[in-house]
C-alpha positions as CSV (number, residue, x, y, z in Angstrom):
1,X,0.0,0.0,0.0
2,X,1.3,3.4,-0.9
3,X,2.1,5.9,1.9
4,X,-0.3,8.9,1.4
5,X,0.6,11.3,4.1
6,X,2.4,13.7,1.9
7,X,1.9,17.4,2.0
8,X,-0.4,18.4,-0.8
9,X,-2.4,15.2,-0.6
10,X,-3.3,12.9,-3.4
11,X,-2.9,15.6,-6.1
12,X,0.8,16.1,-5.2
13,X,1.4,12.4,-5.1
14,X,-0.1,11.8,-8.5
15,X,1.8,14.8,-9.9
16,X,5.1,13.3,-8.6
17,X,4.3,9.9,-10.1
18,X,3.3,11.6,-13.4
19,X,6.7,13.4,-13.5
20,X,8.5,10.1,-13.1
21,X,6.6,8.8,-16.1
22,X,7.2,11.9,-18.2
23,X,11.0,11.8,-17.5
24,X,11.0,8.2,-18.7
25,X,9.1,9.0,-21.8
26,X,11.4,11.9,-22.8
27,X,13.9,9.3,-23.9
28,X,13.6,8.5,-27.7
29,X,14.7,5.4,-29.6
30,X,16.8,7.4,-32.0
31,X,19.4,8.7,-29.5
32,X,22.8,6.9,-29.1
33,X,23.1,4.1,-26.7
34,X,24.8,6.1,-23.9
35,X,22.2,8.8,-24.0
36,X,19.5,6.2,-23.7
37,X,21.2,4.8,-20.7
38,X,21.3,8.2,-19.1
39,X,17.6,8.9,-19.9
40,X,16.2,5.4,-19.1
41,X,18.5,4.3,-16.2
42,X,19.3,7.6,-14.6
43,X,19.4,6.2,-11.0
44,X,21.9,3.5,-12.1
45,X,24.1,6.1,-13.9
46,X,24.0,8.3,-10.8
47,X,25.0,5.4,-8.6
48,X,28.0,4.6,-10.8
49,X,29.1,8.2,-10.7
50,X,28.9,8.3,-7.0
51,X,30.8,5.0,-6.5
52,X,33.3,6.0,-9.2
53,X,33.9,9.4,-7.5
54,X,33.6,11.3,-10.8
55,X,30.8,13.6,-12.1
56,X,30.3,12.7,-15.8
57,X,27.0,11.1,-16.9
58,X,28.3,10.3,-20.4
59,X,31.4,8.7,-18.9
60,X,29.3,6.7,-16.5
61,X,27.0,5.5,-19.3
62,X,29.9,4.4,-21.4
63,X,31.4,2.6,-18.5
64,X,28.1,0.8,-17.9
65,X,27.9,-0.2,-21.5
66,X,31.4,-1.5,-21.5
67,X,30.9,-3.3,-18.2
68,X,27.8,-5.1,-19.4
69,X,25.5,-3.3,-16.9
70,X,27.6,-4.2,-13.9
71,X,27.7,-1.1,-11.7
72,X,30.8,-2.1,-9.7
73,X,32.7,-2.9,-12.9
74,X,31.6,0.4,-14.3
75,X,32.8,2.2,-11.2
76,X,36.1,0.4,-11.6
77,X,36.5,1.7,-15.1
78,X,35.7,5.3,-14.0
79,X,38.2,5.2,-11.2
80,X,40.8,3.8,-13.6
81,X,40.1,6.6,-16.0
82,X,40.2,9.2,-13.2
83,X,43.7,8.0,-12.1
84,X,45.1,9.0,-15.6
85,X,43.7,12.6,-15.3
86,X,45.8,15.5,-14.0
87,X,44.6,17.5,-11.0
88,X,44.5,21.1,-12.2
89,X,42.6,22.8,-9.4
90,X,40.7,22.2,-6.1
91,X,37.0,22.8,-6.4
92,X,34.7,24.2,-3.8
93,X,30.9,23.9,-3.3
94,X,28.5,25.3,-0.8
95,X,25.6,23.1,0.1
96,X,23.5,26.1,1.0
97,X,23.5,27.0,-2.7
98,X,21.7,23.8,-3.8
99,X,18.9,24.7,-6.2
100,X,16.4,22.0,-5.1
101,X,14.6,19.8,-7.5
102,X,13.2,17.7,-4.7
103,X,13.0,18.6,-1.0
104,X,11.1,16.7,1.7
105,X,11.1,17.2,5.4
106,X,9.7,14.1,7.2
107,X,10.3,15.6,10.7
108,X,8.0,18.7,10.3
109,X,4.5,18.9,8.9
110,X,5.0,22.6,8.0
111,X,8.7,23.2,7.7
112,X,10.3,26.5,6.6
113,X,10.0,26.6,2.8
114,X,8.0,24.3,0.5
115,X,8.0,20.6,0.5
116,X,8.7,19.6,-3.1
117,X,8.0,15.9,-4.0
118,X,9.8,16.1,-7.3
119,X,9.9,13.0,-9.5
120,X,9.2,10.1,-7.2
121,X,7.1,7.0,-6.8
122,X,7.7,6.7,-3.1
123,X,4.0,7.0,-2.3
124,X,2.8,4.5,-4.9
125,X,2.5,0.8,-4.7
126,X,5.2,-1.2,-6.4
127,X,3.3,-2.8,-9.3
128,X,5.2,-4.0,-12.4
129,X,4.0,-2.3,-15.6
130,X,4.3,-4.7,-18.5
131,X,2.7,-2.3,-21.1
132,X,5.0,-1.3,-24.0
133,X,6.8,2.0,-24.0
134,X,4.8,4.8,-25.6
135,X,5.8,6.4,-28.9
136,X,6.4,10.1,-29.2
137,X,3.0,10.5,-30.9
138,X,1.3,8.9,-27.9
139,X,2.8,11.1,-25.3
140,X,0.6,13.8,-23.9
141,X,1.3,16.0,-20.9
142,X,-1.7,17.5,-19.1
143,X,-1.0,21.1,-18.0
144,X,2.8,20.9,-18.1
145,X,3.0,24.4,-16.7
146,X,1.0,23.3,-13.7
147,X,3.2,20.3,-13.2
148,X,6.3,22.4,-12.7
149,X,4.7,25.4,-11.0
150,X,5.5,24.2,-7.5
151,X,9.2,24.1,-8.3
152,X,9.4,27.2,-10.5
153,X,7.4,29.4,-8.2
154,X,8.6,28.0,-4.9
155,X,11.8,28.8,-3.0
156,X,14.6,26.9,-4.7
157,X,16.9,27.5,-1.8
158,X,14.6,27.1,1.3
159,X,15.8,27.6,4.8
160,X,17.1,24.5,6.5
161,X,15.2,22.7,9.2
162,X,18.5,22.5,11.0
163,X,18.6,26.3,11.3
164,X,15.3,26.2,13.1
165,X,16.6,23.6,15.6
166,X,19.7,25.6,16.1
167,X,17.6,28.7,16.9
168,X,15.8,26.7,19.5
169,X,19.1,25.6,20.9
170,X,18.2,21.9,20.5
171,X,21.2,20.7,18.4
172,X,24.7,19.7,19.6
173,X,26.9,21.9,17.5
174,X,29.9,19.9,16.1
175,X,31.0,22.6,13.7
176,X,34.6,23.7,14.0
177,X,36.3,27.0,13.2
178,X,39.7,25.3,12.8
179,X,38.3,22.6,10.4
180,X,41.3,21.2,8.5
181,X,41.5,20.5,4.8
182,X,39.2,17.7,3.7
183,X,40.9,14.3,3.7
184,X,41.5,13.1,0.2
185,X,40.9,9.4,0.1
186,X,42.0,9.3,-3.6
187,X,45.5,10.2,-2.5
188,X,45.9,8.5,0.9
189,X,44.1,5.5,2.2
190,X,41.9,6.2,5.2
191,X,42.5,4.0,8.3
192,X,40.9,4.2,11.7
193,X,40.9,6.4,13.6
194,X,40.0,8.8,10.7
195,X,38.7,12.3,10.6
196,X,35.1,12.9,9.8
197,X,35.8,14.1,6.3
198,X,37.6,10.8,5.5
199,X,34.6,8.8,6.8
200,X,32.1,10.9,4.8
201,X,34.3,10.6,1.7
202,X,34.6,6.9,2.0
203,X,30.8,6.5,2.5
204,X,30.2,8.7,-0.5
205,X,32.1,6.3,-2.7
206,X,31.0,3.2,-1.0
207,X,28.9,0.5,-2.7
208,X,25.3,1.5,-2.0
209,X,24.1,-2.0,-1.0
210,X,27.1,-2.5,1.3
211,X,26.5,0.8,3.0
212,X,22.8,0.2,3.5
213,X,23.6,-3.2,5.0
214,X,26.0,-1.7,7.5
215,X,23.4,1.0,8.3
216,X,20.7,-1.6,8.9
217,X,22.9,-3.7,11.1
218,X,23.7,-0.6,13.1
219,X,20.2,0.6,13.7
220,X,18.9,-2.9,14.6
221,X,19.6,-3.2,18.3
222,X,20.5,-6.5,20.1
223,X,16.9,-6.6,21.4
224,X,15.6,-6.8,17.8
225,X,14.1,-3.3,17.9
226,X,15.1,-0.4,15.7
227,X,16.7,2.7,17.1
228,X,14.7,5.8,17.0
229,X,15.7,7.7,13.8
230,X,14.2,10.8,12.2
231,X,15.1,12.3,8.9
232,X,15.3,16.0,9.2
233,X,15.6,16.9,5.5
234,X,16.2,15.2,2.1
235,X,17.3,17.3,-0.8
236,X,18.1,16.7,-4.4
237,X,19.2,19.5,-6.7
238,X,21.9,21.3,-8.6
239,X,24.9,22.8,-6.8
240,X,27.5,25.2,-8.4
241,X,31.1,24.1,-8.4
242,X,33.8,26.8,-8.2
243,X,37.5,27.0,-8.6
244,X,39.9,30.0,-8.3
245,X,40.8,31.5,-11.6
246,X,44.5,30.8,-12.4
247,X,45.2,34.4,-13.4
248,X,42.8,36.6,-11.4
249,X,42.5,34.4,-8.3
250,X,38.8,35.1,-8.2
251,X,36.3,32.2,-7.8
252,X,34.5,31.2,-10.9
253,X,31.7,28.7,-11.5
254,X,32.9,25.9,-13.8
255,X,29.8,23.7,-13.7
256,X,26.7,22.6,-11.9
257,X,26.3,19.1,-10.7
258,X,23.3,17.2,-9.3
259,X,23.7,16.0,-5.7
260,X,21.7,14.4,-2.9
261,X,21.9,15.8,0.6
262,X,20.4,14.4,3.9
263,X,20.4,15.6,7.5
264,X,19.3,12.9,10.0
265,X,18.3,13.6,13.5
266,X,18.9,11.2,16.4
267,X,17.9,11.5,20.1
268,X,20.7,11.7,22.6
269,X,20.1,9.4,25.5
270,X,23.5,8.2,26.6
271,X,24.8,8.6,30.1
272,X,27.6,11.0,29.0
273,X,25.5,12.8,26.4
274,X,23.5,16.0,26.6
275,X,20.0,14.7,26.8
276,X,18.5,18.1,26.3
277,X,19.6,18.2,22.7
278,X,19.6,16.1,19.6
279,X,22.5,15.3,17.2
280,X,22.4,15.7,13.4
281,X,24.3,13.5,10.9
282,X,25.2,14.5,7.4
283,X,25.0,12.6,4.1
284,X,26.1,14.0,0.7
285,X,26.7,12.2,-2.6
286,X,26.8,12.7,-6.4
287,X,23.6,12.3,-8.4
288,X,20.2,11.2,-7.1
289,X,20.9,8.4,-4.6
290,X,18.7,8.9,-1.5
291,X,19.4,5.4,-0.1
292,X,23.1,6.1,0.2
293,X,22.7,9.6,1.5
294,X,20.3,8.5,4.2
295,X,22.6,5.7,5.3
296,X,25.5,8.1,5.3
297,X,23.7,10.6,7.6
298,X,22.8,8.0,10.2
299,X,26.2,6.3,10.1
300,X,27.8,9.7,10.5
301,X,26.1,10.0,13.9
302,X,26.7,6.4,14.8
303,X,30.5,6.7,14.3
304,X,30.6,9.8,16.4
305,X,28.6,8.2,19.2
306,X,30.5,5.0,19.0
307,X,33.9,6.8,19.4
308,X,36.0,3.8,18.5
309,X,34.3,1.4,21.0
310,X,33.4,-1.1,18.3
311,X,34.6,-1.9,14.7
312,X,32.0,0.3,13.1
313,X,34.4,2.8,11.7
314,X,36.7,0.1,10.5
315,X,33.8,-1.6,8.7
316,X,32.9,1.6,7.0
317,X,36.4,2.4,5.8
318,X,37.6,-1.0,4.9
319,X,34.6,-3.2,3.9
320,X,32.0,-1.0,2.1
321,X,34.1,-0.1,-1.0
322,X,32.7,-2.1,-3.9
323,X,36.0,-2.2,-5.8
324,X,38.1,-3.5,-2.9
325,X,35.6,-6.2,-1.8
326,X,34.7,-7.5,-5.2
327,X,38.4,-7.2,-6.3
328,X,39.3,-9.8,-3.7
329,X,36.4,-11.9,-4.6
330,X,37.1,-11.8,-8.3
331,X,40.7,-12.7,-7.9
332,X,39.6,-16.1,-6.6
333,X,38.7,-17.0,-10.2
334,X,42.4,-16.6,-11.3
335,X,44.7,-19.7,-11.2
336,X,45.5,-20.9,-7.7
337,X,47.2,-24.1,-8.5
338,X,50.2,-23.6,-6.3
339,X,48.1,-22.6,-3.3
340,X,45.8,-25.6,-3.6
341,X,48.7,-28.0,-4.3
342,X,50.3,-26.9,-1.0
343,X,47.0,-27.5,0.9
344,X,46.8,-31.1,-0.6
345,X,50.5,-31.8,0.3
346,X,49.9,-30.7,3.9
347,X,46.9,-32.9,4.2
348,X,48.8,-35.9,2.7
349,X,51.8,-35.3,5.1
350,X,49.4,-35.1,8.1
351,X,47.8,-38.4,7.0
352,X,51.2,-40.1,6.7
353,X,52.2,-38.9,10.2
354,X,48.9,-40.2,11.6
């Protein structure tokens, strides 16, 4: 059964589902294969870009095609390509400048700014549609101006729910004025104990399924009950990326990329924690991948609260990268004659001694 408690009611839900269908139907059968991949399998392309750590939809589509549709193999191809490229500048982006295409606030019924469902089927039942794709002549959009009016006329950079909680003095403030340069996991391998930027970077490139698995294991307590978790805000939109001009030194915008951002709220109830406040975790990744960003945000809090008592941070840094884990798995298919021969000889020697 679909969840129907969305602000705007059934009309908003139907408009969101209609937008998903419109985006699918915008793809034509005459475009090149890579363009069709981007148009038809946008979520998969975005996932590959995130796990490959490079923004480039055409590159991700080409990697998917070359990898036969295997997202981990495609991410491997992207990272290999990235390793051959020269680093010419350090880019900066401010998350407060995200121009939202989708913005939901599950924690507040009437948050500051509009709730924008965007293109989503979250509130619809999962029913397989076996009907053939429509042709361009069959496509008809009812009131297209009305479909996009909420986004175009609404505030594209709404105030954050987190700012409201800060005004109420309800949030533990973990911001730092002396925040060091972000940890670059592409240059140096992150090992526990690692700074927060290293953990977030590792999770942003992690294999989505592996990260969700660690998240689920973490929120499921030993008593079998889920920890109380609330999503403060989920955003998907375009963010400007800037670099310093090599001659003038002034910042210039070089591109805009799509990103997903999540802020998760967790109640503080530990003996040594401030029980009058809540903590907020952060998730941020390339493309539209809400599963990963939500898992990131909750695991960001979990690592901070864990403070090295368990192997949670080690699991995040060392076991969630799809390339590392599958690389070890795939190498088992290579010849291992010598290894197996030594096992057999040890068994035969032990049998002779016995």
